[in-house]
ZALUM-92891 format. One line per 8 residues: their letters; for each residue x, y, z of N, C-alpha, C. Coordinates in pm, 1 decimal. Each point is the difference from the previous one (the first is absolute). Layout:
% residues N
A> X,Y,Z,X,Y,Z,X,Y,Z  ...;
END
This chain:
% residues 308
MIELRHLR> 83.2,-120.5,0.0,-83.2,120.5,0.0,86.9,125.9,0.0  93.8,8.0,93.3,92.1,113.3,4.8,125.5,-37.9,-78.4  35.2,79.5,-99.5,113.4,-29.9,-86.3,115.1,96.3,28.6  119.7,-40.8,-45.4,117.6,84.4,21.6,-18.4,137.5,-63.6  -66.0,4.9,-115.3,-20.0,129.5,-66.5,-84.5,93.6,86.3  -95.8,-55.5,76.1,-80.0,83.3,90.2,88.2,59.3,109.6  87.9,-83.1,55.0,87.0,47.0,108.5,96.5,106.5,-52.1  52.7,-20.5,-121.0,91.9,99.8,-57.0,-71.5,132.1,-24.1;
TLVALRET> -125.7,-7.2,-42.2,-77.5,122.0,-23.1,-23.3,75.3,130.1  -34.6,-72.2,107.7,-24.4,65.4,128.2,127.5,64.7,53.9  112.7,-66.7,-17.2,127.5,58.0,44.6,30.2,126.7,-79.6  -24.9,-3.3,-130.4,21.9,118.7,-82.1,-90.1,114.7,44.2  -124.3,-30.5,36.9,-91.4,102.5,50.6,51.3,59.3,130.6  50.5,-85.6,87.1,52.7,49.8,127.7,120.1,90.5,-21.7  87.7,-37.4,-90.5,125.3,72.9,-16.0,-15.6,126.9,-81.7  -99.5,5.1,-89.1,-19.9,120.8,-81.1,-112.2,87.9,53.5;
GSLVEAAE> -98.5,-60.9,69.8,-112.5,76.4,51.6,-93.1,52.0,-107.0  10.4,-54.7,-120.8,-77.0,53.1,-112.1,-34.6,-111.9,-96.2  -124.9,-2.9,-46.5,-40.4,-99.3,-98.9,76.7,18.2,-131.2  18.8,125.0,-40.4,68.8,27.5,-125.4,144.0,-50.2,5.9  73.1,36.7,105.1,140.5,-38.8,9.8,14.5,-149.5,25.5  -92.3,-58.7,77.1,5.5,-144.1,24.1,-19.7,-75.9,-131.0  -90.6,46.8,-84.6,-23.5,-64.3,-129.9,126.6,3.1,-85.4  68.3,114.8,-0.3,126.1,9.4,-73.6,103.5,-96.6,57.4;
RVHLTQSA> 2.2,-11.3,131.0,99.6,-84.5,66.2,-16.9,-147.4,-36.8  -123.0,-48.0,-13.0,-22.6,-142.1,-30.7,-33.0,-20.7,-148.2  21.7,106.2,-80.4,-14.1,-8.4,-145.5,-142.3,-36.4,-43.0  -98.1,67.9,60.9,-139.5,-13.9,-38.3,-57.2,137.4,-31.5  -110.0,2.6,-74.0,-73.7,125.1,-10.7,-74.5,22.2,131.5  -38.6,124.8,25.9,-74.6,27.0,123.2,-131.5,-77.0,1.0  -62.2,-12.4,-116.4,-125.7,-73.8,-9.3,20.2,-147.8,33.9  107.9,-59.0,-52.8,26.7,-142.0,27.3,32.0,-22.0,147.0;
LSHQIKDL> 74.8,93.3,60.3,31.1,-13.1,142.1,-125.9,10.6,84.6  -87.2,96.0,-31.5,-125.1,15.8,74.8,-86.8,-124.7,-12.6  -1.8,-56.6,-121.2,-79.0,-121.8,-21.8,56.9,-116.4,81.3  131.9,-10.0,3.5,63.6,-107.3,78.1,-35.1,10.4,147.8  6.2,122.2,53.7,-31.9,19.8,141.6,-147.4,-28.4,27.4  -87.9,48.3,-88.4,-144.2,-23.7,18.2,-30.9,-149.5,-4.1  66.0,-72.2,-90.7,-19.8,-144.3,-9.9,42.4,-69.1,129.9  114.3,41.4,57.0,46.0,-59.4,125.2,-94.8,33.7,114.6;
EDRLNCSL> -46.5,123.9,5.3,-93.8,39.0,105.6,-130.4,-79.6,-10.6  -44.6,-24.2,-122.2,-121.8,-79.6,-19.3,21.8,-143.7,48.2  118.4,-54.1,-29.0,30.1,-136.3,44.5,2.1,-9.4,152.6  57.5,103.4,62.9,14.2,-1.3,146.2,-122.6,58.2,71.0  -86.0,65.6,-77.5,-122.1,60.8,54.7,31.9,107.6,104.0  100.3,81.1,-29.0,33.9,111.3,89.8,84.3,101.8,-76.2  4.0,122.8,53.0,82.8,105.2,-59.1,141.9,-10.0,55.5  97.8,35.2,-83.4,140.5,-9.2,40.8,59.5,135.8,34.3;
FIRKTKPL> -57.9,107.6,-51.2,45.7,133.5,37.7,-115.4,98.3,-17.7  15.4,115.3,62.6,-104.8,102.1,-4.7,21.1,86.9,-123.1  -99.2,7.9,-85.8,11.7,77.0,-122.4,9.8,150.1,28.1  63.2,69.0,-95.5,9.5,146.6,-0.8,72.1,54.6,122.9  97.7,-75.7,48.8,89.0,51.3,104.6,139.2,12.0,-59.4  75.5,99.1,45.2,135.2,20.7,-50.8,92.5,37.2,115.0  99.6,-85.7,31.3,25.2,-129.6,-62.0,-108.4,-100.9,36.7  0.1,-113.5,-67.8,-102.8,-100.4,21.8,1.5,-51.5,143.5;
IFTSAGQR> -117.1,-22.0,56.2,-13.3,-58.3,133.5,-56.1,-140.6,-15.9  74.7,-99.4,47.2,-41.8,-138.8,-13.0,-94.0,-38.4,113.6  -96.2,-82.7,-32.6,-88.4,-56.3,102.5,74.7,-109.2,75.5  -62.8,-53.9,103.0,62.9,-109.6,75.7,28.4,-118.9,-91.6  -93.2,-27.8,-93.0,22.0,-110.1,-93.4,119.2,29.3,-91.5  8.8,122.9,-46.8,112.3,37.0,-85.1,132.6,-9.1,73.5  0.7,44.7,126.5,122.5,-7.4,78.9,42.4,-145.0,23.8  -99.9,-88.1,16.8,33.6,-142.5,20.4,63.5,-58.2,-125.3;
LLVLADDI> -50.0,38.5,-116.7,58.6,-48.5,-124.3,140.6,56.3,-21.5  24.1,121.8,47.0,134.4,56.9,-11.0,99.1,-76.2,87.2  -44.8,-43.6,118.2,85.2,-83.1,84.6,33.8,-130.2,-72.9  -102.4,-59.3,-64.7,22.0,-120.9,-77.7,98.9,25.9,-113.7  -15.7,113.2,-67.6,89.4,33.9,-111.0,144.1,11.8,47.7  19.7,63.0,116.4,135.5,16.9,52.6,63.6,-134.3,35.6  -83.1,-100.3,29.6,51.9,-134.4,28.9,22.7,-80.7,-126.9  -96.9,4.8,-91.0,-0.8,-89.8,-114.6,89.1,47.7,-114.3;
LPMARNAE> -4.2,129.5,-33.4,71.5,47.6,-118.6,151.3,-21.7,8.3  64.3,25.4,114.6,143.5,-32.2,7.1,27.8,-148.9,-17.8  -87.3,-86.0,52.0,16.8,-143.3,-17.6,-13.2,-39.1,-146.7  -97.1,60.6,-70.7,-16.7,-27.4,-142.7,121.9,47.8,-78.9  51.3,117.8,34.3,119.1,51.7,-67.7,119.0,-93.4,21.4  18.1,-49.1,122.0,110.6,-92.1,28.3,-14.4,-128.7,-79.8  -123.5,-50.5,-11.1,-22.4,-122.0,-77.2,32.2,22.1,-147.3  -44.3,113.9,-53.9,29.6,32.0,-140.0,150.8,9.6,-21.4;
RDIARLAG> 69.0,57.9,96.1,145.2,16.6,-9.4,69.6,-136.5,0.5  -44.1,-88.3,87.7,60.4,-133.1,9.0,-25.6,-79.9,-127.7  -121.1,11.3,-53.5,-33.2,-72.2,-122.5,83.8,52.1,-116.3  20.6,130.5,-4.9,83.3,57.6,-106.1,141.8,-54.6,7.9  51.7,-16.1,121.7,133.7,-57.5,16.2,3.7,-144.7,-51.8  -101.7,-77.2,38.6,-5.5,-140.0,-40.9,-13.7,-12.8,-151.2  -78.5,90.0,-58.8,-24.4,-7.8,-143.8,120.0,46.0,-81.2  64.5,105.8,45.7,106.8,58.4,-80.7,138.9,-20.8,55.1;
GETGRLHI> 10.0,-38.6,126.3,130.8,-16.1,61.8,81.9,127.0,-5.7  -66.6,116.2,14.0,67.7,126.3,-26.7,85.2,47.7,117.2  122.1,27.4,-31.1,83.8,79.1,88.1,52.0,113.5,-87.0  51.6,100.7,58.9,46.2,109.3,-82.9,71.7,104.9,81.7  23.1,112.6,-64.3,67.7,112.9,59.8,-91.4,119.9,-13.2  -8.1,80.9,106.5,-82.4,119.9,-3.7,82.0,115.2,56.8  73.9,66.0,-88.0,77.8,117.5,38.0,-82.3,123.0,-37.1  -31.5,82.6,99.0,-94.7,110.4,-15.4,72.0,133.2,20.4;
AIECHSCF> -36.6,97.7,-79.7,45.6,137.9,21.7,-121.6,89.3,14.0  9.8,101.5,84.7,-107.5,96.8,17.3,52.7,138.7,-32.5  -90.5,87.3,-42.3,41.2,132.6,-44.6,-32.1,109.8,100.3  -51.0,-35.7,116.8,-16.0,101.3,105.1,1.6,-68.3,136.1  58.2,69.1,97.8,13.5,-59.4,132.5,-133.6,-16.7,70.8  -101.0,79.3,-36.4,-127.7,-11.3,70.4,-65.1,-135.9,-23.5  41.8,-71.8,-105.3,-56.4,-133.0,-26.1,39.0,-101.3,108.1  105.1,27.6,74.7,42.2,-94.0,103.3,-111.7,-25.4,101.1;
QWLMPTID> -88.9,96.2,17.9,-105.9,-10.4,100.2,-85.8,-124.4,-19.5  -29.6,-34.6,-124.3,-81.8,-119.0,-26.2,79.6,-114.2,-61.9  113.4,32.7,-64.9,74.5,-103.8,-70.4,74.6,-93.5,95.4  56.6,54.2,107.7,75.2,-85.2,91.7,-88.3,-105.1,66.8  -119.8,35.6,49.9,-87.5,-106.2,54.3,-39.7,-102.2,-105.9  -18.4,45.3,-124.6,-32.9,-93.4,-107.7,114.2,-99.1,-21.1  122.8,50.3,-0.9,115.7,-87.0,-20.0,14.3,-98.4,115.4  -20.6,47.1,122.7,9.7,-89.5,116.1,-101.1,-114.2,-11.5;
QYRDNWPE> -122.3,34.2,-37.1,-104.6,-101.5,-15.1,32.8,-93.9,-115.3  50.9,56.3,-107.8,30.4,-80.2,-118.6,113.5,-98.4,27.4  100.5,43.0,74.0,112.1,-90.1,31.6,-48.5,-123.8,75.4  -98.9,18.8,88.3,-55.1,-114.8,72.2,-72.5,-94.7,-95.0  -68.2,55.5,-101.1,-78.2,-82.3,-91.9,83.8,-64.0,-110.2  107.2,68.2,-39.3,85.3,-48.9,-109.0,146.9,-1.5,45.3  34.8,-84.8,96.1,138.0,0.3,50.5,102.5,-41.0,-105.0  -44.7,-69.2,-106.7,94.2,-46.7,-102.4,34.1,108.0,-101.8;
VEMDLMSG> -71.5,112.8,1.5,27.3,108.3,-95.2,107.4,92.3,57.4  104.2,21.1,-77.5,107.9,89.6,41.7,-46.8,144.6,-14.7  4.9,76.3,109.5,-51.0,136.7,-2.3,109.5,101.8,31.0  -15.4,118.2,-60.5,88.3,112.4,30.7,-78.6,127.4,-28.1  36.3,108.1,67.2,-69.7,127.8,-13.8,100.9,111.8,-4.7  -21.1,93.7,-92.4,91.2,114.1,-9.4,-78.2,124.0,-40.9  59.1,115.0,26.7,-60.5,126.7,-39.2,37.2,32.2,-143.5  -91.6,66.8,-69.9,26.6,39.5,-138.0,55.1,140.4,-13.0;
FSFTPLQA> 54.9,56.6,106.6,50.5,137.4,-6.4,129.3,12.4,-80.1  87.8,-99.0,12.4,134.9,15.0,-52.7,19.2,-62.4,-137.5  -104.4,-55.3,-61.8,12.8,-59.4,-131.3,-136.9,1.9,-67.7  -7.9,-47.7,-122.5,-126.7,-2.2,-73.3,-56.9,-141.5,7.2  -94.0,-23.9,90.6,-44.2,-136.9,26.3,-72.9,-66.4,-116.3  -77.2,75.1,-80.0,-72.5,-62.2,-110.6,95.8,-58.0,-103.4  111.4,67.8,-24.6,99.7,-53.4,-92.2,64.7,-125.5,58.0  22.3,1.4,131.6,56.0,-118.3,65.0,-97.7,-117.0,-6.6;
LVRGELDM> -132.0,30.7,5.8,-101.5,-104.5,-12.4,3.5,-61.3,-140.2  11.2,82.3,-101.7,7.9,-49.3,-137.9,121.3,-90.6,-17.2  113.4,39.1,60.6,123.6,-78.0,-14.1,-1.9,-129.5,80.8  -98.3,-16.3,87.7,-6.3,-120.1,81.5,72.6,10.5,132.0  48.9,119.4,34.4,69.5,18.6,127.0,-99.9,10.6,115.0  -123.9,39.6,-30.6,-108.6,7.0,96.2,-115.9,-84.8,-50.7  -94.2,-30.2,90.3,-116.6,-79.1,-38.0,-130.7,77.5,18.1  4.7,112.1,71.5,-119.1,81.7,19.5,43.1,140.8,39.4;
VITSDPVV> -72.6,99.0,-50.6,22.1,139.5,38.8,-134.3,58.2,41.7  -5.3,59.6,117.9,-120.0,68.3,47.2,10.7,144.9,-43.9  -91.6,44.2,-86.5,12.3,131.7,-61.0,-136.7,62.6,-24.7  -3.9,132.1,1.4,-120.9,72.6,-40.7,22.2,68.6,-134.1  110.7,-34.9,-65.0,37.7,67.5,-123.9,30.0,-103.5,-108.3  -104.2,-67.8,-52.5,24.6,-103.3,-100.6,55.1,57.2,-130.3  97.3,-69.9,-54.1,58.4,35.2,-129.4,-29.3,-116.5,-94.3  -72.7,27.5,-107.8,-40.9,-107.5,-90.6,123.1,-67.0,-59.3;
TPTLAYIP> 12.3,-129.0,26.6,111.0,-81.1,-48.5,-56.8,-135.9,-41.0  29.3,-48.3,-120.0,-62.9,-123.7,-47.7,20.6,-120.4,90.8  112.6,-5.9,69.1,31.6,-118.7,80.3,-49.9,9.5,143.6  -63.3,112.1,37.6,-45.0,18.2,137.6,-152.1,3.3,8.5  -51.6,-48.9,111.9,-143.3,7.7,30.8,-15.3,79.6,128.8  -102.3,87.7,5.0,-27.1,81.4,117.8,-132.1,-44.9,60.9  6.4,-50.9,122.1,-118.5,-50.1,68.1,-39.8,101.6,106.8  -117.9,63.3,-12.0,-39.0,103.6,96.6,-25.9,-58.4,138.0;
LFSYEMLL> 50.9,67.9,102.3,-19.2,-43.2,138.6,-114.8,77.4,65.2  8.4,132.8,2.1,-106.9,83.7,53.2,21.7,143.7,-46.1  -103.7,81.0,11.5,9.1,142.1,-33.0,-1.9,82.7,127.5  65.1,114.5,-3.3,13.1,84.8,118.2,5.0,146.3,-43.0  -28.8,89.5,93.8,3.1,143.1,-28.7,128.5,61.5,52.9  61.4,85.4,-81.2,113.6,79.5,45.2,-52.9,121.8,75.8  56.2,26.2,117.3,-37.6,115.6,80.6,122.9,84.1,29.2  -21.8,129.2,19.9,110.3,88.4,38.4,2.8,12.5,151.0;
AIGKRHSL> 111.3,-39.3,61.2,19.3,14.0,143.9,52.1,140.9,28.7  -63.9,66.5,98.0,26.7,140.5,30.1,13.9,15.6,150.9  87.7,88.2,42.7,9.8,31.5,141.6,-131.7,56.6,51.8  -33.2,-28.7,126.1,-130.5,40.0,55.3,-20.6,151.3,-0.3  107.8,76.1,9.6,-11.7,146.1,4.1,22.4,65.1,-136.9  18.9,-81.5,-100.2,25.8,52.0,-134.2,-127.7,64.2,-55.2  16.1,106.7,-77.2,-116.8,69.8,-56.4,-81.5,-90.8,-92.8  65.0,-94.7,-66.3,-72.4,-90.9,-89.4,-93.4,-93.6,75.7;
ARKSHIEP> 22.1,-16.3,130.2,-85.5,-88.5,79.4,-143.1,52.5,7.6  -19.3,128.4,-31.1,-135.5,57.8,4.3,-78.5,-26.8,-128.2  65.8,-55.3,-101.4,-65.9,-24.8,-127.9,-63.6,-139.0,-1.4  -106.6,-16.0,-79.2,-66.1,-130.0,-11.2,75.6,-92.2,-95.1  68.6,59.2,-97.4,83.8,-77.5,-90.9,112.0,90.7,-50.8  99.0,-61.5,-62.3,118.4,73.2,-43.8,-2.1,17.4,-151.3  28.2,121.9,-46.3,15.8,27.5,-141.6,149.9,0.2,-34.0  36.9,-29.9,-124.2,142.8,-0.1,-35.3,73.2,129.3,36.0;
TDLENETL> -63.9,113.8,-24.1,66.0,128.1,28.8,27.1,20.3,149.0  -68.9,-76.0,86.4,24.8,10.9,144.1,141.1,-44.2,36.5  64.3,-76.8,-88.1,132.9,-54.4,31.3,114.1,81.5,-60.9  -33.9,110.8,-66.9,103.7,80.8,-64.3,102.0,55.1,99.4  -43.5,27.1,121.4,90.3,58.1,100.3,37.4,-100.1,109.3  -18.8,-130.0,-29.5,23.4,-102.1,101.5,122.3,-86.8,-31.6  59.5,-54.5,104.5,101.1,-105.0,-14.1,-72.5,-133.5,-3.4  16.1,-73.2,-108.1,-65.9,-129.0,-16.4,99.7,-110.3,35.8;
ICYPIERD> -35.8,-80.0,99.1,86.4,-108.2,46.5,-40.0,-128.5,-71.5  97.2,-66.8,-63.4,-28.5,-116.9,-83.3,98.2,-112.2,31.2  -38.4,-120.6,-36.9,95.6,-110.3,-0.6,105.4,27.8,-107.0  121.0,-51.7,16.9,109.1,31.2,-94.0,-6.6,-82.4,-128.6  -104.7,23.6,-79.0,-13.0,-65.2,-129.6,-32.2,105.8,-104.9  9.2,-37.8,-127.3,-23.3,95.9,-107.8,-141.7,56.7,9.6  -13.7,127.4,-30.6,-129.6,65.4,14.2,-103.9,-56.0,-96.4  43.8,-60.4,-111.0,-97.7,-56.8,-92.6,-57.6,-132.2,50.8;
RLDVFTRF> 42.3,-42.4,120.8,-58.7,-117.1,64.7,-80.6,39.9,122.8  -23.3,129.4,17.8,-75.1,49.6,114.8,-131.1,62.2,-47.3  -112.1,-53.3,48.1,-131.5,48.0,-44.6,-24.1,146.5,31.2  58.5,49.4,108.1,-22.8,140.3,35.0,49.7,92.2,-111.0  102.5,-44.7,-73.0,47.2,77.0,-114.9,-78.9,-35.8,-125.8  -0.5,-128.4,-37.1,-54.2,-39.2,-130.4,-149.7,22.3,-12.1  -73.1,-8.2,111.5,-146.3,5.9,-8.5,-59.0,123.1,68.3  88.1,83.6,58.7,-53.6,117.1,72.0,72.7,128.6,-37.8;
LDPADVEP> 130.2,6.1,20.9,73.5,123.9,-23.1,35.1,21.4,-147.3  55.0,-103.0,-64.8,45.5,16.9,-138.8,-114.1,36.6,-95.3  -118.4,-63.2,7.3,-107.9,41.7,-90.8,-40.8,145.5,16.5  21.8,55.6,120.9,-33.4,140.5,24.7,119.1,92.0,-22.6  114.8,-59.8,-41.6,122.6,76.7,-23.8,40.7,79.3,124.2  -5.4,-68.9,113.8,36.4,62.0,127.9,122.2,-71.0,57.0  91.7,78.9,53.7,121.7,-52.7,61.5,3.5,44.0,145.8  26.4,-91.7,94.7,12.0,43.0,139.9,123.2,87.8,18.7;
DAIRNAEL> 0.6,75.7,106.6,113.0,89.8,26.8,129.7,-77.6,18.6  -9.6,-117.0,63.8,118.6,-81.9,23.4,-43.5,-145.9,13.8  94.8,-90.1,-25.2,-23.8,-143.1,15.4,104.4,-55.6,96.0  -46.5,-74.8,98.7,90.0,-60.3,98.2,-26.3,-150.1,3.5  104.1,-81.7,4.6,-16.1,-144.8,0.3,15.7,-58.7,139.2  -78.6,-103.7,25.3,11.5,-76.3,125.1,-38.1,-144.7,-32.0  78.5,-95.8,47.9,-25.1,-140.2,-33.1,-108.9,-61.3,86.4  -15.6,45.7,122.7,-93.0,-62.9,93.4,-126.9,82.3,14.7;
TLMMIQLV> -113.8,-70.1,2.5,-127.9,67.8,17.8,-3.1,76.6,131.4  50.8,-60.9,105.9,-0.1,66.9,130.2,81.0,129.8,-5.0  111.6,-1.7,-70.0,80.8,122.3,-12.5,-77.8,108.0,-74.6  -72.7,-39.1,-103.4,-81.5,95.9,-75.3,-105.2,62.4,90.0  -66.2,-81.5,80.4,-104.1,50.1,89.8,59.0,94.0,104.7  117.0,-32.9,52.5,63.5,87.2,99.3,33.1,136.5,-59.9  46.4,1.8,-124.6,30.1,126.7,-66.2,-127.8,80.9,-21.7  -106.8,-68.7,-41.0,-128.3,68.9,-20.4,-51.1,56.4,132.5;
ASGRGVCA> 2.3,-81.9,105.0,-52.8,42.1,130.3,76.0,119.7,55.8  128.8,10.7,-33.8,80.5,111.1,50.9,-1.5,120.5,-93.5  -86.4,-3.4,-102.1,-17.4,115.9,-87.0,106.6,18.8,-104.7  73.9,-106.3,-32.9,108.2,14.1,-98.1,-36.7,-51.9,-138.5  -129.4,-15.2,-25.4,-43.4,-40.8,-132.0,-131.8,-74.7,4.9  -44.1,-45.8,-116.1,-121.0,-82.0,-12.7,37.5,-122.8,-81.4  -81.8,-105.2,7.2,30.3,-119.2,-78.9,-128.4,-69.0,-42.3  4.4,-66.7,-113.8,-113.9,-76.4,-50.6,25.6,-147.8,24.2;
LPNWALTE> -95.2,-65.0,68.3,14.1,-140.9,35.5,-132.0,-72.7,-21.4  3.3,-131.8,-14.4,-124.9,-76.6,-7.4,-82.5,16.8,126.9  -132.8,0.3,-14.6,-85.8,19.1,117.0,27.5,-103.4,108.9  23.9,-126.1,-39.7,22.5,-103.3,101.4,132.9,17.3,72.4  97.5,61.8,-65.3,129.4,22.5,64.9,-8.1,111.2,104.3  -102.6,84.7,-11.7,-14.9,112.5,92.7,-88.8,-32.7,119.8  -69.5,-112.6,-2.5,-103.0,-29.0,99.6,49.7,16.9,143.1  110.3,-65.5,34.8,44.4,3.8,140.1,43.6,140.1,42.2;
YLERDYVV> 54.6,79.0,-92.2,45.5,134.7,34.2,-118.6,95.5,15.1  -105.2,-24.2,-77.6,-121.3,79.8,16.2,-70.4,-35.1,130.3  -3.6,-129.0,33.4,-64.0,-41.9,124.4,73.6,54.2,122.0  131.4,15.8,-10.6,79.7,55.0,111.1,5.7,153.0,-2.3  -68.3,59.7,-98.6,-10.2,145.7,-9.6,136.0,65.8,-24.0  89.4,-69.3,-70.5,130.2,58.4,-33.2,-13.2,105.4,-109.8  -82.4,-30.0,-101.0,-17.0,86.8,-116.3,-147.1,-3.1,-40.7  -34.7,80.5,-99.3,-132.0,-9.2,-63.8,23.6,-35.6,-146.4;
ARPLGNKG> -104.9,-42.8,-69.1,14.2,-40.0,-139.4,-116.8,54.8,-81.1  26.3,38.3,-122.9,-102.2,52.8,-89.0,12.5,-65.3,-137.9  -113.7,-17.6,-71.2,4.0,-57.3,-135.2,72.8,91.5,-97.6  55.5,-57.7,-103.5,62.5,74.8,-109.1,-106.5,28.1,-106.0  -46.9,122.7,-3.7,-107.3,35.9,-91.6,-135.9,-32.7,58.3  -104.6,57.3,-56.9,-133.7,-20.6,56.7,-53.8,-140.6,-25.4  59.4,-73.3,-95.0,-41.9,-138.0,-25.0,99.2,-102.1,55.0  112.0,46.4,50.6,100.8,-90.4,53.0,81.8,-65.4,-110.2;
VWSTLYAA> 112.4,-55.7,38.4,86.8,-74.0,-91.7,8.7,-143.8,50.5  -55.1,-91.9,-78.8,0.2,-141.6,36.0,99.8,-74.9,-87.4  71.6,-92.7,60.8,97.5,-82.6,-71.0,-26.7,-147.2,29.6  57.6,-85.2,-80.7,-12.3,-144.1,18.8,138.6,-59.6,20.7  11.0,-87.9,96.7,124.8,-69.8,26.1,-3.6,-135.9,-69.3  110.0,-33.9,-66.9,7.4,-122.8,-79.1,113.8,-89.4,48.0  -17.6,-128.7,-24.3,110.5,-95.8,8.4,41.2,-31.6,-142.3  119.9,38.6,-38.3,51.3,-28.6,-133.8,78.4,-130.5,4.0;
VREEQKEA> -30.1,-88.6,-93.1,70.3,-128.4,-10.7,26.8,-27.4,-147.6  87.6,-95.0,-27.2,21.8,-39.9,-139.1,-118.3,-83.4,-49.2  -36.3,18.5,-125.2,-116.4,-67.4,-57.5,5.0,-151.1,20.4  118.6,-60.0,-18.7,6.9,-145.9,7.6,-15.6,-52.9,142.0  6.8,91.0,99.9,-11.7,-43.9,139.2,-132.9,36.7,64.4  -82.1,78.7,-67.8,-116.2,57.2,68.0,-101.1,-104.9,44.4  -4.5,-117.4,-63.7,-94.7,-104.1,38.9,57.7,-97.5,101.3  127.5,13.5,34.8,60.3,-90.2,98.7,-75.8,12.6,131.6;
EYIQDFIR> -32.9,-112.1,60.3,-83.8,2.5,119.9,66.5,76.8,113.9  132.1,-14.5,16.3,65.2,71.0,110.8,2.7,150.2,-22.8  -7.3,45.7,-126.8,-13.5,142.9,-30.3,-143.4,45.1,26.7  -96.4,-75.7,-51.2,-140.8,34.3,17.9,-38.3,3.5,147.7  52.4,-93.8,77.3,-35.9,-5.1,141.4,56.8,120.0,75.5  119.5,45.3,-37.3,55.4,119.8,64.2,-89.7,120.2,-28.7  -45.8,14.0,-123.5,-85.0,113.4,-36.6,-132.8,-6.9,75.1  -61.4,-119.0,7.0,-125.7,-12.9,74.8,20.8,32.8,147.6;
SAQDLSFK> 110.9,-45.5,56.5,28.8,28.7,141.2,18.6,149.2,22.3  70.5,66.2,-92.7,22.7,144.6,12.6,-131.8,75.7,-6.9  -87.8,-39.6,-92.0,-129.9,66.7,-12.0,-84.1,-21.7,126.0  -6.3,-123.7,47.0,-81.2,-30.2,118.4,47.9,78.8,121.3  131.4,-1.1,23.7,53.8,68.9,117.3,-17.5,150.8,-12.2  15.4,53.2,-120.0,-14.5,144.2,-20.1,-141.2,46.0,33.4  -100.8,-71.7,-49.2,-137.9,41.2,25.5,-40.0,-20.4,145.1  70.8,-86.2,70.6,-29.1,-19.3,142.0,63.6,108.0,86.7;
TLHGIRPP> 112.5,54.4,-43.3,78.8,85.2,88.9,10.3,145.9,-42.5  -15.5,31.4,-128.5,21.3,136.5,-45.9,-130.5,77.1,-7.0  6.3,129.2,34.8,-117.4,86.3,-3.4,-2.8,80.5,-129.8  -118.8,14.2,-57.9,-17.3,90.2,-112.8,29.2,-58.7,-135.6  34.5,-130.0,-8.7,25.7,-57.6,-131.8,-130.8,-55.0,-56.8  0.8,-28.3,-128.8,-117.1,-55.8,-64.2,44.6,-101.8,-104.5  -91.6,-80.5,-52.2,40.6,-98.0,-102.4,71.7,66.1,-116.0  91.1,-74.2,-62.3,85.1,60.6,-104.0,-79.6,60.9,-113.4;
DSSK> 51.2,111.9,-48.2,-56.8,65.9,-116.4,73.3,-53.1,-121.7  -60.0,-99.4,-64.5,67.7,-67.4,-111.1,2.0,83.1,-127.0  -63.6,118.0,4.8,-5.0,81.9,-121.2,128.8,75.0,-24.6  87.3,7.4,103.1,124.0,76.6,-17.1,99.1,-73.1,-87.8;
END
């Protein structure tokens, strides 16, 4: 009566709080997702959540099914993983590079969990600051690159992980903190603090400042997110970071954050792999684990925008 697809749908509803985003997460139309839930409610003869609440409020029956999902879905994933090993006998290497330090917040727990599940896979992790990781991926020196800046290459595949909004972090006493959103010209007299990578790989330039032909007064580099926040909090500049990377600093009232433009700037994070490896089970399982953990732990993300 209760199927795994029902449990996955309920978990997606819990983690997104929205029928629209949950439908995207489980690759259904909103109509198909609503029909699936209605069918399950009819089978069980009870409601699973209260309609027209935001975020969704689950009934006691819905909460009980979520407890079941938290027990059953990891067991099903482990079984699928074991069967894939038996069927393919796959071992491999997974050398990963990332293009920003803020990714460590969710990537390190993913790697820890993955090592327990795939102890036979050789793993390594490095930062993409000091070299060009996508070229290293093409050459076979790497097996995956976490990037928000896909470069079309015939031998590479980009698998979307999640979408997120870029926000401008501002000191609490800064005059820009009084604005509801930031316009490009607001940064003409500001020091912009960035990770030490080329500006054509930074969304704050390519999707916000450059189209408006605006240049900040100065650019300062910092490798660590915490260092960037400390500089912002002390009034020595502003910085653009993913919304999820700012969550803990906003909760601690270190800084404030504002959208870039009245519609915001949204980006998608991808796992880049070589085409011939993208179907390997140990690659696919890492991507599924990264997506699952991200939606459980990060604030403000949404299902990937595959249109980019």
